[in-house]
C-alpha positions as CSV (number, residue, x, y, z in Angstrom):
1,M,61.6,-80.2,-34.2
2,N,62.5,-83.6,-35.1
3,L,61.7,-86.8,-33.3
4,Y,64.0,-89.5,-34.5
5,L,62.7,-93.3,-34.8
6,L,65.8,-95.3,-35.5
7,H,65.9,-99.0,-35.8
8,G,68.9,-101.6,-35.7
9,P,69.3,-104.8,-37.5
10,N,66.8,-107.2,-39.0
11,L,63.7,-105.0,-38.0
12,N,63.4,-104.1,-41.6
13,M,62.0,-107.8,-41.7
14,L,59.3,-107.0,-39.2
15,G,56.0,-108.3,-40.0
16,K,57.5,-111.5,-41.8
17,R,60.2,-112.3,-38.9
18,E,59.1,-114.5,-36.0
19,P,55.7,-113.0,-35.7
20,K,54.9,-115.0,-32.5
21,I,57.6,-112.9,-31.0
22,Y,57.4,-109.6,-32.8
23,G,54.0,-109.6,-34.3
24,I,52.9,-108.8,-37.9
25,E,53.2,-105.2,-37.9
26,T,55.7,-103.8,-40.4
27,L,58.1,-100.9,-40.0
28,P,55.6,-98.6,-42.1
29,D,53.1,-99.5,-39.6
30,I,55.0,-98.5,-36.7
31,E,56.1,-95.2,-38.4
32,K,52.1,-94.9,-38.5
33,I,51.7,-95.6,-35.1
34,V,54.2,-92.7,-34.1
35,Q,52.7,-90.3,-36.6
36,T,49.2,-90.7,-35.3
37,T,50.7,-90.2,-32.0
38,L,52.4,-87.0,-32.8
39,E,48.9,-85.8,-34.7
40,N,46.9,-87.1,-31.7
41,Q,48.9,-84.6,-29.3
42,N,48.8,-81.7,-31.9
43,S,52.3,-81.8,-32.0
44,S,54.1,-80.0,-35.1
45,V,57.3,-82.5,-34.6
46,K,58.5,-84.1,-37.6
47,L,59.2,-87.7,-37.7
48,I,62.3,-89.0,-39.1
49,S,62.4,-92.8,-39.0
50,K,65.6,-95.0,-40.4
51,Q,66.5,-98.5,-40.3
52,T,69.9,-99.9,-40.8
53,N,71.6,-103.5,-40.3
54,S,75.2,-101.5,-40.2
55,E,76.4,-100.6,-36.8
56,G,78.6,-97.8,-38.2
57,E,75.7,-96.2,-39.8
58,L,73.6,-96.2,-37.1
59,I,76.5,-94.7,-35.1
60,D,76.8,-92.0,-37.6
61,W,73.1,-91.3,-37.2
62,I,73.7,-90.5,-33.7
63,H,76.6,-88.2,-34.4
64,E,74.2,-86.3,-36.8
65,I,71.6,-86.0,-34.2
66,F,74.4,-84.7,-31.8
67,N,75.5,-82.1,-34.1
68,D,71.6,-81.2,-34.7
69,Q,70.4,-81.1,-31.3
70,A,68.8,-77.9,-31.3
71,N,66.1,-79.2,-33.7
72,T,65.9,-82.5,-31.7
73,T,63.0,-83.4,-29.2
74,G,64.0,-87.1,-28.9
75,I,65.1,-90.3,-30.1
76,I,63.3,-93.8,-30.0
77,L,65.8,-96.5,-30.5
78,N,65.2,-100.1,-31.3
79,P,68.8,-101.1,-31.3
80,G,68.0,-104.7,-32.0
81,A,71.1,-107.3,-31.5
82,F,73.4,-104.4,-31.0
83,T,71.6,-103.9,-27.4
84,H,74.0,-106.5,-26.1
85,Y,77.3,-105.9,-27.4
86,S,77.9,-102.8,-29.3
87,Y,79.9,-100.6,-27.3
88,G,80.7,-98.2,-30.1
89,L,76.7,-97.5,-29.8
90,R,76.9,-97.3,-26.0
91,D,79.5,-94.6,-26.5
92,A,77.7,-92.8,-29.0
93,L,74.8,-92.4,-26.7
94,A,76.7,-91.5,-24.0
95,M,77.5,-88.3,-25.8
96,L,73.9,-87.4,-25.7
97,N,73.3,-87.5,-21.9
98,E,73.6,-83.9,-21.1
99,L,71.4,-83.0,-24.2
100,P,67.9,-81.4,-23.6
101,F,65.8,-84.3,-24.8
102,K,65.0,-87.9,-24.1
103,V,66.5,-91.0,-25.6
104,I,64.3,-94.1,-25.2
105,E,65.6,-97.8,-25.6
106,L,62.8,-99.8,-27.2
107,H,62.2,-103.6,-27.6
108,I,58.9,-105.0,-28.9
109,S,59.4,-108.1,-27.0
110,N,60.9,-108.3,-23.5
111,P,64.5,-109.3,-23.7
112,N,64.5,-110.5,-19.9
113,S,61.9,-113.3,-20.7
114,R,63.9,-114.4,-23.5
115,E,67.1,-116.3,-24.2
116,L,69.7,-115.4,-21.2
117,F,72.3,-113.4,-23.7
118,R,69.3,-111.1,-24.4
119,S,69.0,-110.0,-20.7
120,N,72.2,-107.6,-20.8
121,S,71.9,-104.3,-22.7
122,V,75.0,-102.2,-22.9
123,V,72.9,-99.4,-24.0
124,S,70.5,-99.3,-21.0
125,P,72.8,-97.2,-18.7
126,V,73.3,-94.3,-21.1
127,V,69.7,-93.8,-22.3
128,T,66.8,-91.8,-20.5
129,G,64.7,-95.0,-20.3
130,T,63.5,-98.3,-21.6
131,I,60.2,-99.7,-22.9
132,A,60.2,-103.4,-23.4
133,G,57.3,-106.4,-23.7
134,F,54.5,-104.2,-24.9
135,G,54.8,-105.0,-28.5
136,T,54.6,-102.3,-31.0
137,D,52.3,-100.1,-28.5
138,G,55.7,-99.4,-26.9
139,Y,56.3,-96.9,-29.9
140,R,53.2,-94.9,-28.6
141,L,54.4,-95.0,-25.1
142,A,58.1,-93.8,-26.2
143,T,56.5,-91.0,-28.5
144,L,54.4,-89.8,-25.6
145,A,57.6,-89.8,-23.2
146,C,59.4,-87.8,-25.8
147,L,57.2,-85.2,-25.9
148,Q,57.2,-84.8,-22.2
149,P,59.7,-81.9,-20.8
150,V,63.2,-83.3,-19.7
151,N,64.1,-83.7,-15.9
152,K,67.9,-83.8,-15.9
């Protein structure tokens, strides 16, 4: 089984970009948090981590996961700015609603405590849940959530 860790635009700049908001941890640091959480749970789930600045590429990855759903235990998605306006991403995620795994929307900061435009998420209505504002510890929480049985 695979746990997908998907990151949207500008998240490749974590550790350098606005550290007062996003902290100093990098994507490799986040991958280590998720991998360590899996190991601490004695899980045999394989972590697959990807980052893109391209909306179409992110949607294509979701299509690939849809087509390989039998081998998927969950998705942790930090959609970055796509959160607020990508109806294409929203529609791709909606295809996953009836599948037997969780999709967690994750934000390092709390978008609702920032600029007004960040308070709207077009993806929240079609994911299992949202974790926001806990810094990179949110990834540990999301990993634990994805390992729990689905209640649909």
